[in-house]
C-alpha distance (Angstrom), angle and dihedral (degrees) to the residues before:
residue distance angle dihedral
M1 . . .
F2 3.82 . .
S3 3.79 117.8 .
E4 3.77 122.7 -117.8
M5 3.82 90.0 -111.4
L6 3.80 93.2 55.5
V7 3.81 92.3 47.8
K8 3.79 90.7 48.6
L9 3.80 92.4 49.8
W10 3.80 90.5 51.7
E11 3.79 94.5 45.9
N12 3.80 91.5 49.6
G13 3.79 91.3 50.2
I14 3.80 93.8 -118.7
I15 3.80 94.9 126.8
Q16 3.80 91.7 45.8
M17 3.80 89.3 50.7
G18 3.81 89.7 48.2
I19 3.80 90.5 54.2
W20 3.80 91.1 49.7
E21 3.82 93.8 46.8
T22 3.80 91.6 49.1
I23 3.81 92.4 50.7
Y24 3.81 91.9 42.6
M25 3.82 94.2 51.9
T26 3.80 92.6 43.6
V27 3.81 97.0 48.6
L28 3.81 97.0 41.2
S29 3.81 93.3 45.0
S30 3.81 90.6 47.7
M31 3.80 92.3 51.2
I32 3.80 93.9 49.7
A33 3.81 91.6 42.7
Y34 3.81 89.6 55.1
V35 3.80 92.3 48.3
I36 3.81 86.2 58.5
G37 3.80 101.5 29.7
L38 3.81 99.7 46.0
P39 3.84 95.5 62.3
L40 3.80 90.2 42.5
G41 3.80 90.7 52.8
V42 3.80 91.9 47.8
I43 3.81 91.4 50.8
L44 3.80 91.2 47.5
H45 3.79 90.1 53.2
I46 3.79 101.0 43.6
T47 3.84 93.7 44.4
D48 3.80 92.4 49.9
A49 3.81 118.0 111.7
E50 3.81 89.0 -102.3
G51 3.81 95.0 38.2
I52 3.79 128.4 109.6
Y53 3.82 92.0 -102.7
P54 3.83 108.7 27.2
L55 3.79 111.3 -156.8
R56 3.77 108.3 163.7
W57 3.81 100.0 -171.4
V58 3.82 93.6 50.1
N59 3.80 91.8 46.8
R60 3.79 91.8 47.3
I61 3.82 95.8 49.3
L62 3.79 94.0 43.4
G63 3.81 91.0 45.3
L64 3.81 91.6 52.8
F65 3.81 90.5 48.5
V66 3.81 92.6 50.8
N67 3.80 93.5 44.3
F68 3.80 91.7 49.2
F69 3.80 93.4 59.6
R70 3.81 93.5 38.3
S71 3.80 91.4 55.3
I72 3.82 94.7 57.1
P73 3.83 114.4 91.6
F74 3.79 109.2 -117.9
I75 3.80 95.7 -122.4
I76 3.83 89.8 56.5
L77 3.80 92.7 42.4
M78 3.81 90.2 54.0
V79 3.78 92.4 56.7
A80 3.81 92.5 44.2
M81 3.81 92.8 49.7
L82 3.83 96.9 50.0
P83 3.84 92.0 100.4
V84 3.82 90.1 47.3
A85 3.79 91.5 52.2
K86 3.80 90.8 49.3
L87 3.79 90.4 49.8
I88 3.82 93.0 50.9
V89 3.82 103.0 39.2
G90 3.80 102.0 15.1
V91 3.82 96.7 -115.0
S92 3.79 135.6 73.4
L93 3.82 96.8 -157.0
G94 3.79 134.1 55.8
N95 3.77 133.6 39.9
R96 3.80 97.0 -53.1
A97 3.78 91.7 57.6
M98 3.80 91.6 43.2
I99 3.81 91.5 53.3
V100 3.82 89.7 54.5
M101 3.80 90.3 52.1
L102 3.80 92.8 45.1
V103 3.81 90.5 52.3
I104 3.82 92.5 48.3
A105 3.81 90.5 49.9
A106 3.81 96.8 42.0
S107 3.83 102.4 42.4
P108 3.84 95.8 72.5
Y109 3.80 89.3 45.1
V110 3.82 90.1 51.5
A111 3.81 90.7 47.9
R112 3.80 91.5 57.5
M113 3.80 91.6 44.9
V114 3.81 90.2 52.9
E115 3.80 91.9 46.5
S116 3.80 90.4 51.3
S117 3.81 91.9 49.2
L118 3.80 93.0 50.4
K119 3.80 91.1 50.9
E120 3.80 88.5 61.5
V121 3.82 91.7 65.3
N122 3.79 111.4 109.6
A123 3.81 111.0 -104.8
G124 3.79 89.3 -140.6
V125 3.80 90.8 65.7
I126 3.81 90.4 53.8
E127 3.80 92.3 47.5
A128 3.81 91.4 49.5
A129 3.82 91.4 52.0
Q130 3.81 91.2 47.1
S131 3.80 90.9 50.7
M132 3.81 88.5 55.4
G133 3.81 90.7 55.4
A134 3.78 101.7 -100.5
N135 3.80 113.7 162.2
N136 3.80 123.9 -137.6
F137 3.81 94.5 -92.7
Q138 3.81 91.2 51.3
L139 3.79 90.7 47.0
V140 3.80 90.6 55.5
W141 3.81 98.9 39.2
K142 3.79 101.1 36.8
V143 3.79 103.9 27.4
L144 3.80 115.9 19.5
L145 3.81 99.7 41.8
P146 3.83 96.8 40.8
E147 3.81 92.6 45.9
A148 3.81 91.3 48.3
K149 3.81 94.6 44.1
P150 3.84 98.2 108.8
S151 3.80 91.5 47.7
L152 3.81 90.9 45.5
I153 3.79 90.4 53.2
V154 3.80 91.9 49.6
G155 3.80 88.1 48.9
S156 3.79 91.0 51.0
V157 3.81 89.8 53.6
I158 3.80 90.9 52.5
S159 3.80 89.8 47.0
M160 3.80 92.8 50.6
V161 3.79 91.6 50.5
T162 3.81 89.4 49.7
I163 3.81 91.2 49.5
L164 3.80 89.5 48.7
G165 3.79 88.1 56.7
Y166 3.80 90.4 48.2
S167 3.81 90.6 51.4
A168 3.80 90.0 58.2
M169 3.81 90.4 53.2
A170 3.79 89.9 47.7
S171 3.80 88.9 67.4
T172 3.82 88.6 73.8
I173 3.81 90.5 72.9
G174 3.78 103.3 34.9
G175 3.80 107.2 -58.6
T176 3.78 121.3 132.7
G177 3.79 134.0 -146.2
L178 3.78 131.4 81.8
G179 3.80 91.9 -34.9
Q180 3.79 91.7 59.2
I181 3.82 91.4 48.0
A182 3.80 91.6 49.6
I183 3.79 91.6 51.5
S184 3.82 101.1 38.2
Y185 3.80 101.3 36.7
G186 3.79 99.9 23.0
H187 3.79 114.3 34.0
Q188 3.82 100.3 24.8
R189 3.83 94.0 45.0
F190 3.81 95.6 40.5
N191 3.81 96.1 -115.2
P192 3.81 104.7 138.6
D193 3.81 92.3 175.9
V194 3.83 89.2 62.8
T195 3.79 89.8 50.7
W196 3.79 92.7 48.7
C197 3.78 91.6 45.9
C198 3.82 88.6 57.2
V199 3.80 90.3 46.7
I200 3.81 92.2 52.2
L201 3.81 92.6 46.3
T202 3.81 90.3 50.0
V203 3.81 90.8 50.6
I204 3.81 89.9 50.8
I205 3.81 91.2 51.9
V206 3.81 90.2 49.3
Q207 3.81 91.4 50.0
V208 3.80 91.8 50.2
I209 3.82 91.1 50.2
Q210 3.80 90.4 47.1
E211 3.80 95.6 48.2
V212 3.81 95.4 44.8
G213 3.81 92.2 45.7
T214 3.81 93.0 47.8
W215 3.81 90.9 48.9
I216 3.82 92.2 50.8
A217 3.81 92.2 46.2
H218 3.81 90.0 50.1
K219 3.80 91.6 50.6
T220 3.81 93.1 50.0
D221 3.80 94.8 46.6
K222 3.79 107.1 101.5
R223 3.80 90.2 -155.3
Y224 3.80 87.6 70.6
S225 3.81 103.8 24.2
G226 3.76 93.9 49.8
G227 3.76 90.5 -132.6
S228 3.76 133.4 107.8
A229 3.74 125.2 -102.8
V230 3.78 91.3 -150.8
K231 3.78 116.1 81.6
């Protein structure tokens, strides 16, 4: 039987708002992280020793930069980036600041996911395009990215789920969403049913993201659709 606190939270729309804020932070942070991380991943791949434009010093510097931010635990990174968030959005608490921190944490992760996806592209496809006179920009835009599309979509799903987990941790320093409800109304007020309600809702959101992402990746995979990823 549901506790009085859980019923009150639902009736007052707090849980519904928590669901919306969690989805909002996750989707917006993921989109911005991909705007930053996708080009970084492409550069990491093409400047690699086996890439289409090997440039060791660029790959090394960018790789060190990405690895530096990836190696910092998110809870520590959040605290360290509070001044950065305040500089960018004017506040160090609330959803705007949390989105800045989520983007900073997720962009290097996305870059490595993109790099990994691009490495899965068959070298023969690249060689065939080069033999037909494609330049480096055409190789990236018309061959690499289309061929890696299913893997990129799967990577984006994994990234979104990771960012969703980060958003829950962000509630410890002023973020909102289901994580904040679980901590403030569940853990701190000794209402385990509120905490478990937030857990179940988070799992449902993750499953929806996973199922939708898998379906899209399946539809874009030419091995199953019968089409070609290269236009």
